Every structure is written in C-alpha cells, then in structure tokens.
N, C-alpha and C positions, 0 to 999 in steps of 0.2 A: 646771707651766705655769699661768699666770694670764691673765686678760683685762683689757684696759682698755676701758671703754664710754664713749663720748661722750654726755653728758647735758646738756641745757640747764639753766641756773642754777636756775631755779624748782623743777624736778624733782629736781635734785640735792640742793637744800636740804630738799625734803620727804622724800627718802630718808634723808638724814643726820639729820633731826629725828625719824625713826621714824614718819612719817605715811604715806608711800607704801609699800605692802607688795608691789607687783608692777611690774615694768618690762616693757613690751611691745615686741616686735620683729617685723619682718617676716621676718627671717632670724636664724638662730642659729648659733652656733660648732658646727663639726663635732665637735670634741673635747668630749664630754659629761662628761669627768672633771674639768672645771674646777670649782673650789670657791670661789676668791676672785675677786671683780670689783673693779677699781680704778675709781673714778668720776673721769673726766676732765671737769670742767665747762667747757663751751664759752664762747665770747666773751660777756662781756668778761673772764671770770676766767682762763680757759686754764691751769688748774692741776688737778693731782690732788688732790682735797680729802678723800678718804677711800675707804673700801672696804665691802664687804658680802659675806656669805657666800650662796651660792646654796642656797635651800631645795629647791625643785623646779622643773622646767621643764614647762609644760603646752603642748601643741600642739593647735590647733583652728581652726575657722572663727571669724572676728571676732566674730560674733553670740554664739557660745558663750562665747568668752573674756570678752566684755563682761558676759554674764549671770552668769558665775561669779566674776569677778574686778574688775569695773568699780568696785564700791563701794570698793575699796581701791587704786585705780589713781592717784589724785591727778589724774584727768583729768575733763573734762566729756564727756559722751557724744558731742556733735557733733564734738569734736576727735579723740576716739578713732576714729570711723568715717571721718572725713577722713583720718586717717593710714593706715588700712587700705583706703581706696577702691581698688577693682580688684584686690584681693588676696584669694585664696581661703583661705589659712591664715596663722596667726600664731603667736606664742609669748609666753607670760606667764611671766616669770622671777620666782620667789618670792625676796623679799628678806629675809634674816635677818641679825641682829646688825650692823646698820650701825654704822660707826665713822668719826668725823670726825678728821682729823689735826689736831694743835695747830698745825703749820705746813704749809700746803699745798705740795705737791711741784711744781716746775717740771720736767715730764717731759723737756724737751730737755736738762736737766743730768743726768738719771739714765738715760734710755734712748737709746742710740746711734741717731741717724738718725730720731728720733721726729717724726712728722707726725700731727696729730690725725686720728684714724680717723673715717670717715664713719659707721660703725656701731661696730665693735669692732676690736681687734687683739690678738694673743697676745704675751705677754711671759714670759720664762723666770725672770726674777729677782723676788725679793720686794722691794717698795719700802718696806717698814716693818719696825720691830723687833717690837714687841709691842703688842697692842690695849690692854693694861693701861698701858703707858707713855704712849700717846697721841702719840708722837713718831715720824716717819719716820726711817729710818736714813740 
C-alpha cells in the first residue's frame, strides 16, 4: 500500500529538489506501514511529479514540531503556526530519497476514479518502475 499526498507546487518543488526534509500534517494515515509517498502537485500542475520514502513520523504539539523540525520545513514560522492554528497536535513526516519522475503522471489515467485528495489517499499500485530509470511505468 502507498499514499498520495496533495502538496502545493512550491513545496513539491522543494521536496523534489531535496531542500524540504519534513512535511507537516494535522492528521496522518492510520496505516503506519506506508513507506512510499507519491507527490500529487496541486493546481495548476495537477500531476504526480515524483515520490519519496518516509523516514520517520513524529507526533507532537505544533510548538515542539517547529522547534525540532522547522529549520528543515521549507516554511516560514508564521505560515507554519497559521496552518496549525487551533490544533493541539500535528505530525512531521520525514522525507528521504526524493525522486522526480522524468514524465509527471496524470493520476486520472492511472488511478481508477481518482479525485485529488484534500490531504492524502491510499493506493495499492506502484505508479513507477524504478528510481534508477526515472520513468513511471
């Protein structure tokens, strides 16, 4: 099982360029055995541009998450706390081995009934061949 995360274009680029080391979320997938995250880049791109492997997932109060991981978040402190406003806990997903596909994937062509997830969605299929080839299947 894999996960597709909806990520804004600026942040998707930072992940795939290896600059953003943590992705923050208010909620997390219940299945913690997920290893691969496909990056669905939101409007205007609307494609799965790549993937990353989950390093570790940290849970805690937003202040703690910012203190530990904010430096590698690709976010400004104000934006981070606006996102977590009114929330008592959040999650920092460690990003490892980001990989950009040479040809972005149109998920509507590859995932039956695909609708862009507000946060994330599970998928059972692999959408790529090999990280070494850099080409989706």
